[in-house]
matplotlib code that plots the C-alpha trace (Angstrom):
import matplotlib.pyplot as plt

x = [0.1, 1.2, 2.3, -0.5, -3.1, -2.1, -2.5, -6.1, -7.1, -5.7, -7.6, -10.7, -10.6, -9.8, -12.8, -15.1, -13.9, -14.2, -17.8, -18.9, -17.8, -18.8, -21.9, -21.1, -20.0, -21.9, -24.7, -28.0, -30.2, -34.1, -35.9, -37.8, -41.1, -44.0, -45.7, -45.3, -48.9, -49.6, -52.0, -52.7, -54.1, -52.3, -49.6, -48.5, -45.7, -48.0, -50.2, -47.7, -46.1, -49.7, -48.8, -45.5, -42.8, -39.7, -36.4, -33.9, -32.7, -34.6, -36.1, -38.9, -38.6, -36.0, -36.7, -33.8, -32.9, -30.0, -28.4, -28.6, -24.9, -25.5, -26.8, -25.6, -24.9, -22.2, -23.9, -24.6, -24.9, -27.8, -30.1, -32.2, -35.3, -37.0, -40.2, -43.1, -44.0, -47.2, -48.4, -46.5, -45.3, -41.5, -39.0, -35.5, -33.4, -29.9, -26.9, -27.9, -31.7, -31.1, -32.5, -30.7, -29.1, -31.0, -31.2, -32.4, -32.8, -34.5, -36.4, -36.5, -38.7, -36.6, -38.5, -36.7, -33.3, -31.4, -34.2, -34.3, -37.1, -38.1, -35.3, -32.9, -31.3, -31.5, -34.3, -33.5, -33.1, -33.9, -30.9, -30.8, -31.2, -29.0, -27.5, -30.9, -33.3, -35.1, -36.4, -39.9, -40.8, -38.6, -39.6, -37.7, -38.0, -36.2, -35.6, -35.6, -33.9, -37.4, -39.4, -42.0, -40.5, -43.5, -43.6, -45.7, -44.3, -46.8, -45.9, -47.6, -50.6, -50.6]
y = [-0.2, 3.5, 5.9, 8.3, 5.4, 5.0, 8.6, 9.1, 5.4, 6.5, 10.1, 8.6, 6.5, 8.9, 11.1, 8.3, 7.7, 11.5, 11.5, 8.2, 10.1, 13.2, 12.5, 14.4, 12.0, 13.9, 13.4, 12.9, 15.5, 16.4, 19.6, 20.7, 22.9, 23.7, 26.9, 28.7, 29.7, 31.1, 29.7, 26.6, 29.5, 30.8, 33.7, 36.5, 38.6, 42.1, 40.6, 39.9, 43.9, 45.0, 48.3, 49.1, 50.0, 47.8, 49.2, 50.0, 46.3, 44.5, 41.4, 41.4, 37.4, 34.4, 31.0, 29.0, 25.4, 24.1, 20.7, 18.4, 16.7, 13.1, 14.0, 14.0, 17.8, 18.8, 19.8, 23.9, 24.2, 26.3, 26.6, 29.8, 28.7, 31.2, 32.5, 34.1, 36.6, 37.0, 33.8, 31.8, 29.1, 28.2, 26.5, 24.9, 24.6, 24.1, 24.7, 25.0, 24.2, 20.5, 20.2, 19.7, 16.7, 14.2, 14.2, 16.4, 20.1, 22.6, 24.8, 28.2, 31.4, 34.7, 38.2, 41.7, 42.5, 42.3, 43.7, 46.6, 49.7, 51.8, 53.8, 50.8, 51.2, 48.4, 48.4, 49.4, 45.9, 44.0, 41.9, 39.5, 35.9, 35.2, 37.2, 36.6, 38.6, 37.7, 33.8, 33.4, 29.8, 26.4, 22.8, 19.9, 18.3, 15.2, 15.5, 12.2, 11.4, 9.4, 12.4, 13.6, 16.8, 19.5, 20.8, 23.0, 25.9, 27.5, 30.5, 31.1, 32.5, 35.9]
z = [-0.3, -1.0, 2.1, 0.3, 0.1, 3.9, 4.9, 3.4, 5.1, 8.7, 8.2, 7.2, 10.0, 12.2, 10.9, 11.4, 15.1, 15.9, 14.4, 16.2, 19.4, 19.2, 21.4, 24.6, 27.6, 30.7, 32.3, 30.7, 31.1, 31.0, 30.4, 33.7, 33.5, 35.6, 37.6, 40.3, 42.2, 45.3, 47.6, 45.0, 42.6, 39.5, 40.2, 38.8, 39.4, 38.9, 41.5, 43.9, 43.9, 43.7, 41.7, 43.4, 40.8, 40.5, 41.1, 37.5, 37.1, 39.0, 37.3, 39.9, 40.7, 39.9, 39.8, 40.6, 40.7, 42.9, 43.0, 46.1, 46.5, 45.5, 42.1, 38.2, 38.5, 40.8, 44.3, 44.3, 41.2, 39.8, 37.1, 36.2, 34.9, 32.5, 34.5, 32.9, 35.4, 33.7, 34.2, 36.5, 34.0, 33.8, 31.8, 32.9, 30.2, 31.2, 28.9, 25.7, 26.3, 26.6, 30.0, 33.6, 34.8, 36.7, 40.6, 43.4, 43.6, 46.0, 43.7, 45.2, 44.4, 45.0, 44.7, 44.5, 44.5, 47.7, 49.7, 47.9, 48.1, 45.2, 45.1, 44.4, 48.0, 50.6, 53.0, 56.7, 58.1, 54.5, 54.3, 50.9, 51.7, 48.4, 45.4, 43.5, 46.4, 49.4, 49.5, 49.4, 48.5, 48.3, 47.5, 47.1, 43.3, 42.2, 38.2, 36.7, 33.1, 32.0, 33.3, 33.1, 35.0, 35.7, 38.6, 40.6, 43.4, 45.8, 47.4, 50.8, 50.8, 52.8]

ax = plt.figure().add_subplot(projection="3d")
ax.plot(x, y, z, "-o")
ax.set_aspect("equal")
plt.show()
């Protein structure tokens, strides 16, 4: 076999192997969705704020899934949900929109930014519970590879 034919054959084999191995070797992921409710009823940010104006740059609410140790995600890894503040519906797409690793999570709803008041300055005596704002609801959930992974996260009724 000539060296040229051998080189082309070797290159073709390398390409075939790399294409066969191009699948990601990380943990399998699953899409997560659901709704945020309050007292079991549909929730919206507007109803929560009661007409209050948000400080500049404050999204008003954030939903974060934080992985617990022992799952396929690293313990303490955060995955933010795309939350529709008008309907309370959410989707957690993870990296590249392909979902998040299966495992146990704390799904936490945060309101406001660091306990800020209308001027954007912290309210007197208000301390943030996290970088996302004030925690108002927490639910332990288990995300499975097989699904379905639809969750309702209920805010406490006042």
